[in-house]
KESE-100732 format. One record per atom (N, C-alpha, C): residue number from 1; residue in one letter; atom name; x, y, z. Coordinates in Angstrom, 2 decimals. Layout:
# residues N
n, res, atom, X, Y, Z
NUM, a, CA, X, Y, Z
...
***
This chain:
# residues 143
n, res, atom, X, Y, Z
1, m, N, -42.34, -77.00, -4.16
1, m, CA, -41.34, -76.01, -4.51
1, m, C, -41.59, -74.73, -3.74
2, a, N, -42.90, -74.36, -3.62
2, a, CA, -43.25, -73.15, -2.87
2, a, C, -42.86, -73.31, -1.41
3, n, N, -43.01, -74.55, -0.89
3, n, CA, -42.60, -74.82, 0.50
3, n, C, -41.12, -74.55, 0.68
4, n, N, -40.33, -74.97, -0.31
4, n, CA, -38.88, -74.76, -0.21
4, n, C, -38.57, -73.26, -0.22
5, m, N, -39.28, -72.52, -1.07
5, m, CA, -39.04, -71.09, -1.15
5, m, C, -39.43, -70.44, 0.18
6, f, N, -40.56, -70.87, 0.75
6, f, CA, -40.99, -70.31, 2.04
6, f, C, -39.98, -70.65, 3.11
7, s, N, -39.48, -71.87, 3.07
7, s, CA, -38.50, -72.30, 4.07
7, s, C, -37.23, -71.48, 3.95
8, v, N, -36.76, -71.26, 2.72
8, v, CA, -35.55, -70.46, 2.51
8, v, C, -35.81, -69.05, 2.99
9, h, N, -37.01, -68.52, 2.65
9, h, CA, -37.35, -67.17, 3.10
9, h, C, -37.37, -67.09, 4.62
10, a, N, -37.98, -68.08, 5.27
10, a, CA, -38.08, -68.08, 6.73
10, a, C, -36.69, -68.15, 7.37
11, k, N, -35.81, -68.91, 6.79
11, k, CA, -34.48, -69.05, 7.37
11, k, C, -33.61, -67.83, 7.11
12, m, N, -33.95, -67.05, 6.08
12, m, CA, -33.18, -65.86, 5.77
12, m, C, -33.68, -64.67, 6.59
13, k, N, -34.82, -64.77, 7.25
13, k, CA, -35.40, -63.67, 8.01
13, k, C, -34.44, -63.14, 9.06
14, p, N, -33.77, -64.00, 9.86
14, p, CA, -32.84, -63.44, 10.85
14, p, C, -31.73, -62.60, 10.21
15, l, N, -31.27, -63.01, 9.04
15, l, CA, -30.23, -62.25, 8.36
15, l, C, -30.79, -60.91, 7.89
16, v, N, -32.00, -60.93, 7.38
16, v, CA, -32.65, -59.69, 6.96
16, v, C, -32.84, -58.79, 8.17
17, d, N, -33.28, -59.38, 9.30
17, d, CA, -33.46, -58.60, 10.52
17, d, C, -32.14, -57.97, 10.95
18, k, N, -31.05, -58.73, 10.82
18, k, CA, -29.74, -58.20, 11.20
18, k, C, -29.36, -57.03, 10.29
19, c, N, -29.66, -57.16, 9.00
19, c, CA, -29.37, -56.06, 8.07
19, c, C, -30.22, -54.83, 8.41
20, l, N, -31.48, -55.07, 8.77
20, l, CA, -32.35, -53.95, 9.15
20, l, C, -31.82, -53.27, 10.42
21, k, N, -31.30, -54.08, 11.35
21, k, CA, -30.72, -53.52, 12.58
21, k, C, -29.52, -52.66, 12.22
22, i, N, -28.70, -53.14, 11.29
22, i, CA, -27.53, -52.37, 10.85
22, i, C, -27.99, -51.05, 10.23
23, e, N, -29.05, -51.12, 9.43
23, e, CA, -29.57, -49.89, 8.83
23, e, C, -30.05, -48.92, 9.91
24, d, N, -30.72, -49.46, 10.92
24, d, CA, -31.17, -48.61, 12.03
24, d, C, -29.98, -47.95, 12.72
25, e, N, -28.94, -48.72, 12.96
25, e, CA, -27.76, -48.17, 13.59
25, e, C, -27.10, -47.12, 12.69
26, d, N, -27.14, -47.40, 11.39
26, d, CA, -26.59, -46.43, 10.45
26, d, C, -27.40, -45.14, 10.47
27, l, N, -28.71, -45.27, 10.64
27, l, CA, -29.54, -44.08, 10.76
27, l, C, -29.17, -43.28, 12.00
28, e, N, -28.86, -44.00, 13.08
28, e, CA, -28.41, -43.32, 14.28
28, e, C, -27.11, -42.56, 14.01
29, v, N, -26.20, -43.20, 13.30
29, v, CA, -24.93, -42.54, 12.95
29, v, C, -25.22, -41.33, 12.07
30, q, N, -26.15, -41.51, 11.13
30, q, CA, -26.52, -40.38, 10.28
30, q, C, -27.13, -39.25, 11.11
31, n, N, -27.98, -39.62, 12.07
31, n, CA, -28.58, -38.60, 12.93
31, n, C, -27.50, -37.84, 13.71
32, m, N, -26.55, -38.59, 14.26
32, m, CA, -25.46, -37.95, 14.99
32, m, C, -24.66, -37.05, 14.05
33, a, N, -24.41, -37.57, 12.85
33, a, CA, -23.65, -36.78, 11.89
33, a, C, -24.43, -35.53, 11.50
34, t, N, -25.73, -35.68, 11.39
34, t, CA, -26.57, -34.53, 11.07
34, t, C, -26.49, -33.49, 12.18
35, e, N, -26.51, -33.95, 13.42
35, e, CA, -26.38, -33.03, 14.55
35, e, C, -25.03, -32.32, 14.51
36, v, N, -23.99, -33.07, 14.17
36, v, CA, -22.66, -32.46, 14.06
36, v, C, -22.66, -31.42, 12.94
37, a, N, -23.28, -31.81, 11.82
37, a, CA, -23.32, -30.88, 10.69
37, a, C, -24.09, -29.63, 11.05
38, e, N, -25.18, -29.80, 11.78
38, e, CA, -25.97, -28.64, 12.19
38, e, C, -25.16, -27.74, 13.13
39, a, N, -24.44, -28.36, 14.05
39, a, CA, -23.60, -27.58, 14.97
39, a, C, -22.53, -26.82, 14.20
40, e, N, -21.94, -27.49, 13.22
40, e, CA, -20.93, -26.83, 12.41
40, e, C, -21.54, -25.68, 11.62
41, e, N, -22.75, -25.89, 11.15
41, e, CA, -23.41, -24.86, 10.37
41, e, C, -23.67, -23.60, 11.21
42, i, N, -24.12, -23.84, 12.43
42, i, CA, -24.37, -22.70, 13.33
42, i, C, -23.06, -21.96, 13.62
43, k, N, -22.02, -22.73, 13.85
43, k, CA, -20.71, -22.15, 14.18
43, k, C, -20.16, -21.34, 13.01
44, e, N, -20.47, -21.79, 11.80
44, e, CA, -19.85, -21.18, 10.63
44, e, C, -20.74, -20.16, 9.92
45, k, N, -21.76, -19.64, 10.60
45, k, CA, -22.66, -18.67, 9.96
45, k, C, -21.92, -17.42, 9.49
46, e, N, -20.83, -17.13, 10.12
46, e, CA, -20.07, -15.94, 9.75
46, e, C, -19.20, -16.17, 8.52
47, v, N, -19.04, -17.45, 8.16
47, v, CA, -18.17, -17.79, 7.03
47, v, C, -18.93, -17.53, 5.73
48, t, N, -18.23, -17.27, 4.69
48, t, CA, -18.86, -16.98, 3.41
48, t, C, -19.62, -18.19, 2.89
49, c, N, -20.43, -17.95, 1.91
49, c, CA, -21.28, -18.99, 1.34
49, c, C, -20.45, -20.13, 0.76
50, d, N, -19.37, -19.85, 0.10
50, d, CA, -18.53, -20.89, -0.50
50, d, C, -17.89, -21.77, 0.58
51, s, N, -17.42, -21.15, 1.62
51, s, CA, -16.80, -21.90, 2.71
51, s, C, -17.83, -22.80, 3.38
52, k, N, -19.01, -22.26, 3.54
52, k, CA, -20.09, -23.02, 4.16
52, k, C, -20.42, -24.27, 3.34
53, k, N, -20.50, -24.09, 2.05
53, k, CA, -20.80, -25.21, 1.16
53, k, C, -19.71, -26.27, 1.24
54, k, N, -18.47, -25.82, 1.27
54, k, CA, -17.35, -26.76, 1.38
54, k, C, -17.41, -27.54, 2.69
55, l, N, -17.72, -26.87, 3.78
55, l, CA, -17.84, -27.54, 5.07
55, l, C, -18.96, -28.59, 5.05
56, e, N, -20.07, -28.25, 4.45
56, e, CA, -21.19, -29.20, 4.35
56, e, C, -20.78, -30.42, 3.53
57, e, N, -20.11, -30.16, 2.43
57, e, CA, -19.66, -31.27, 1.60
57, e, C, -18.69, -32.17, 2.36
58, d, N, -17.80, -31.56, 3.11
58, d, CA, -16.86, -32.33, 3.92
58, d, C, -17.60, -33.15, 4.98
59, a, N, -18.59, -32.53, 5.63
59, a, CA, -19.36, -33.24, 6.65
59, a, C, -20.10, -34.43, 6.03
60, i, N, -20.70, -34.21, 4.87
60, i, CA, -21.42, -35.29, 4.17
60, i, C, -20.45, -36.40, 3.80
61, r, N, -19.29, -36.02, 3.30
61, r, CA, -18.28, -37.02, 2.92
61, r, C, -17.86, -37.84, 4.14
62, r, N, -17.64, -37.15, 5.26
62, r, CA, -17.24, -37.86, 6.48
62, r, C, -18.34, -38.81, 6.96
63, m, N, -19.59, -38.35, 6.87
63, m, CA, -20.71, -39.22, 7.26
63, m, C, -20.76, -40.47, 6.38
64, e, N, -20.65, -40.26, 5.08
64, e, CA, -20.68, -41.38, 4.15
64, e, C, -19.55, -42.36, 4.43
65, e, N, -18.37, -41.83, 4.71
65, e, CA, -17.24, -42.69, 5.02
65, e, C, -17.49, -43.49, 6.29
66, l, N, -18.03, -42.83, 7.31
66, l, CA, -18.33, -43.53, 8.57
66, l, C, -19.36, -44.63, 8.35
67, i, N, -20.39, -44.32, 7.60
67, i, CA, -21.45, -45.31, 7.33
67, i, C, -20.87, -46.48, 6.54
68, q, N, -20.13, -46.18, 5.49
68, q, CA, -19.52, -47.25, 4.68
68, q, C, -18.59, -48.12, 5.52
69, k, N, -17.82, -47.49, 6.35
69, k, CA, -16.89, -48.23, 7.20
69, k, C, -17.67, -49.14, 8.16
70, n, N, -18.70, -48.59, 8.78
70, n, CA, -19.51, -49.35, 9.73
70, n, C, -20.16, -50.55, 9.06
71, v, N, -20.82, -50.33, 7.94
71, v, CA, -21.48, -51.42, 7.22
71, v, C, -20.46, -52.43, 6.73
72, g, N, -19.37, -51.95, 6.18
72, g, CA, -18.32, -52.85, 5.68
72, g, C, -17.76, -53.73, 6.78
73, e, N, -17.50, -53.15, 7.93
73, e, CA, -16.96, -53.93, 9.05
73, e, C, -17.95, -55.01, 9.49
74, r, N, -19.21, -54.65, 9.53
74, r, CA, -20.21, -55.63, 9.97
74, r, C, -20.41, -56.74, 8.96
75, l, N, -20.47, -56.39, 7.69
75, l, CA, -20.67, -57.41, 6.66
75, l, C, -19.45, -58.29, 6.48
76, n, N, -18.28, -57.75, 6.73
76, n, CA, -17.06, -58.52, 6.56
76, n, C, -16.59, -59.20, 7.84
77, s, N, -17.39, -59.11, 8.88
77, s, CA, -16.98, -59.74, 10.13
77, s, C, -17.03, -61.26, 10.00
78, k, N, -16.19, -61.92, 10.77
78, k, CA, -16.13, -63.37, 10.73
78, k, C, -17.47, -63.98, 11.14
79, e, N, -18.14, -63.35, 12.10
79, e, CA, -19.43, -63.87, 12.57
79, e, C, -20.47, -63.86, 11.45
80, t, N, -20.53, -62.76, 10.72
80, t, CA, -21.51, -62.65, 9.63
80, t, C, -21.18, -63.64, 8.53
81, k, N, -19.91, -63.73, 8.16
81, k, CA, -19.52, -64.69, 7.12
81, k, C, -19.82, -66.12, 7.56
82, f, N, -19.52, -66.42, 8.82
82, f, CA, -19.79, -67.77, 9.34
82, f, C, -21.29, -68.05, 9.31
83, e, N, -22.09, -67.08, 9.71
83, e, CA, -23.55, -67.25, 9.74
83, e, C, -24.09, -67.49, 8.33
84, i, N, -23.61, -66.73, 7.38
84, i, CA, -24.05, -66.92, 5.99
84, i, C, -23.66, -68.30, 5.50
85, q, N, -22.43, -68.72, 5.75
85, q, CA, -21.97, -70.04, 5.32
85, q, C, -22.78, -71.15, 5.98
86, r, N, -23.06, -70.98, 7.28
86, r, CA, -23.84, -71.98, 8.00
86, r, C, -25.24, -72.12, 7.39
87, r, N, -25.84, -71.00, 7.09
87, r, CA, -27.19, -71.04, 6.51
87, r, C, -27.19, -71.65, 5.11
88, i, N, -26.17, -71.36, 4.35
88, i, CA, -26.06, -71.96, 3.01
88, i, C, -25.96, -73.47, 3.14
89, e, N, -25.10, -73.94, 4.02
89, e, CA, -24.94, -75.38, 4.22
89, e, C, -26.24, -76.02, 4.71
90, e, N, -26.91, -75.33, 5.63
90, e, CA, -28.19, -75.83, 6.17
90, e, C, -29.22, -75.98, 5.05
91, e, N, -29.33, -74.96, 4.23
91, e, CA, -30.30, -74.99, 3.14
91, e, C, -29.92, -76.03, 2.08
92, r, N, -28.63, -76.17, 1.82
92, r, CA, -28.18, -77.17, 0.85
92, r, C, -28.55, -78.56, 1.34
93, k, N, -28.32, -78.83, 2.63
93, k, CA, -28.66, -80.13, 3.20
93, k, C, -30.16, -80.37, 3.11
94, k, N, -30.94, -79.35, 3.45
94, k, CA, -32.40, -79.47, 3.40
94, k, C, -32.85, -79.75, 1.97
95, l, N, -32.24, -79.07, 1.01
95, l, CA, -32.59, -79.27, -0.39
95, l, C, -32.30, -80.72, -0.81
96, y, N, -31.12, -81.23, -0.43
96, y, CA, -30.79, -82.61, -0.76
96, y, C, -31.77, -83.58, -0.08
97, d, N, -32.13, -83.29, 1.16
97, d, CA, -33.10, -84.14, 1.86
97, d, C, -34.45, -84.11, 1.16
98, d, N, -34.87, -82.94, 0.73
98, d, CA, -36.14, -82.82, 0.01
98, d, C, -36.10, -83.61, -1.30
99, v, N, -34.98, -83.54, -1.99
99, v, CA, -34.84, -84.28, -3.25
99, v, C, -34.89, -85.79, -2.97
100, d, N, -34.23, -86.22, -1.89
100, d, CA, -34.27, -87.65, -1.53
100, d, C, -35.69, -88.10, -1.23
101, v, N, -36.44, -87.30, -0.51
101, v, CA, -37.83, -87.64, -0.19
101, v, C, -38.65, -87.74, -1.47
102, q, N, -38.46, -86.77, -2.35
102, q, CA, -39.22, -86.77, -3.61
102, q, C, -38.85, -87.99, -4.45
103, l, N, -37.57, -88.33, -4.51
103, l, CA, -37.16, -89.52, -5.26
103, l, C, -37.78, -90.79, -4.68
104, e, N, -37.84, -90.86, -3.37
104, e, CA, -38.44, -92.02, -2.71
104, e, C, -39.92, -92.13, -3.08
105, k, N, -40.61, -91.00, -3.13
105, k, CA, -42.02, -91.00, -3.52
105, k, C, -42.18, -91.49, -4.96
106, v, N, -41.31, -91.03, -5.83
106, v, CA, -41.38, -91.45, -7.24
106, v, C, -41.11, -92.95, -7.35
107, k, N, -40.12, -93.44, -6.60
107, k, CA, -39.81, -94.87, -6.62
107, k, C, -41.01, -95.69, -6.16
108, k, N, -41.64, -95.26, -5.06
108, k, CA, -42.80, -95.98, -4.54
108, k, C, -43.94, -95.98, -5.55
109, a, N, -44.17, -94.86, -6.18
109, a, CA, -45.23, -94.77, -7.18
109, a, C, -44.94, -95.69, -8.35
110, a, N, -43.69, -95.73, -8.80
110, a, CA, -43.31, -96.61, -9.92
110, a, C, -43.45, -98.07, -9.51
111, l, N, -43.05, -98.41, -8.31
111, l, CA, -43.16, -99.78, -7.83
111, l, C, -44.63, -100.20, -7.74
112, t, N, -45.47, -99.32, -7.23
112, t, CA, -46.90, -99.62, -7.14
112, t, C, -47.50, -99.83, -8.52
113, a, N, -47.15, -98.97, -9.45
113, a, CA, -47.66, -99.10, -10.82
113, a, C, -47.19, -100.42, -11.44
114, t, N, -45.95, -100.78, -11.21
114, t, CA, -45.41, -102.04, -11.75
114, t, C, -46.13, -103.24, -11.15
115, k, N, -46.35, -103.20, -9.85
115, k, CA, -47.07, -104.30, -9.20
115, k, C, -48.49, -104.42, -9.74
116, q, N, -49.16, -103.30, -9.93
116, q, CA, -50.52, -103.34, -10.46
116, q, C, -50.54, -103.93, -11.87
117, k, N, -49.59, -103.55, -12.70
117, k, CA, -49.51, -104.09, -14.06
117, k, C, -49.23, -105.59, -14.02
118, e, N, -48.35, -106.00, -13.11
118, e, CA, -48.03, -107.42, -12.98
118, e, C, -49.26, -108.21, -12.53
119, e, N, -49.98, -107.69, -11.56
119, e, CA, -51.19, -108.36, -11.10
119, e, C, -52.22, -108.45, -12.21
120, q, N, -52.38, -107.39, -12.98
120, q, CA, -53.32, -107.39, -14.10
120, q, C, -52.90, -108.43, -15.14
121, a, N, -51.60, -108.52, -15.40
121, a, CA, -51.10, -109.50, -16.37
121, a, C, -51.42, -110.92, -15.89
122, w, N, -51.20, -111.17, -14.58
122, w, CA, -51.50, -112.51, -14.05
122, w, C, -52.99, -112.82, -14.14
123, k, N, -53.84, -111.84, -13.87
123, k, CA, -55.28, -112.02, -13.99
123, k, C, -55.66, -112.37, -15.42
124, e, N, -55.05, -111.65, -16.38
124, e, CA, -55.33, -111.92, -17.79
124, e, C, -54.86, -113.32, -18.18
125, i, N, -53.70, -113.73, -17.68
125, i, CA, -53.18, -115.08, -17.97
125, i, C, -54.13, -116.12, -17.41
126, e, N, -54.57, -115.92, -16.16
126, e, CA, -55.50, -116.87, -15.55
126, e, C, -56.81, -116.94, -16.34
127, e, N, -57.30, -115.77, -16.78
127, e, CA, -58.55, -115.74, -17.54
127, e, C, -58.38, -116.47, -18.87
128, l, N, -57.25, -116.22, -19.54
128, l, CA, -56.98, -116.92, -20.81
128, l, C, -56.82, -118.42, -20.59
129, d, N, -56.19, -118.78, -19.47
129, d, CA, -56.03, -120.19, -19.13
129, d, C, -57.39, -120.85, -18.92
130, k, N, -58.30, -120.17, -18.22
130, k, CA, -59.65, -120.70, -18.01
130, k, C, -60.37, -120.86, -19.35
131, m, N, -60.22, -119.84, -20.22
131, m, CA, -60.87, -119.91, -21.53
131, m, C, -60.32, -121.08, -22.34
132, l, N, -59.01, -121.28, -22.26
132, l, CA, -58.38, -122.39, -22.99
132, l, C, -58.88, -123.72, -22.48
133, k, N, -58.97, -123.87, -21.17
133, k, CA, -59.49, -125.11, -20.59
133, k, C, -60.93, -125.34, -21.00
134, e, N, -61.73, -124.26, -20.98
134, e, CA, -63.14, -124.38, -21.38
134, e, C, -63.23, -124.78, -22.85
135, n, N, -62.40, -124.17, -23.69
135, n, CA, -62.41, -124.53, -25.12
135, n, C, -62.00, -125.98, -25.31
136, r, N, -60.99, -126.45, -24.58
136, r, CA, -60.56, -127.86, -24.69
136, r, C, -61.68, -128.80, -24.25
137, r, N, -62.34, -128.41, -23.14
137, r, CA, -63.44, -129.22, -22.65
137, r, C, -64.56, -129.30, -23.69
138, m, N, -64.84, -128.17, -24.33
138, m, CA, -65.89, -128.16, -25.34
138, m, C, -65.50, -128.97, -26.56
139, v, N, -64.18, -128.91, -26.92
139, v, CA, -63.71, -129.72, -28.06
139, v, C, -63.82, -131.19, -27.72
140, e, N, -63.45, -131.57, -26.52
140, e, CA, -63.53, -132.97, -26.09
140, e, C, -65.00, -133.44, -26.08
141, k, N, -65.83, -132.57, -25.63
141, k, CA, -67.26, -132.90, -25.55
141, k, C, -67.84, -133.05, -26.96
142, a, N, -67.37, -132.23, -27.90
142, a, CA, -67.87, -132.27, -29.27
142, a, C, -67.41, -133.51, -29.99
143, k, N, -66.37, -134.15, -29.61
143, k, CA, -65.84, -135.35, -30.29
143, k, C, -66.66, -136.50, -29.98
***
């Protein structure tokens, strides 16, 4: 079971890496937005404190919208959806294959156990048969 979890984890690594790459790109967008916000701040030093706060809030809102749009577009892209579906199908197939292998092992173990019991039963029958013959021989000899 741990192997399956490791396998699923290993196969999900590229998707995690892709998400991390998106986060890195989002950080770049944030950095650019921060630079824009800083430029706006310098430009607006003459503006009153309330106006400055409003401009900052607007800049933050625009940054958040850009980031959300960027992430949303990437996650909703056909390529990403296809990749996720492909990996799900791959893992489902692997899981079914693993179950088939495990069932085969259980069948073999049950068959081996049955054969051993059958062989033991035949040995016991042969032993009882020998004892019966010996008893008959002794009865015949006693007569």
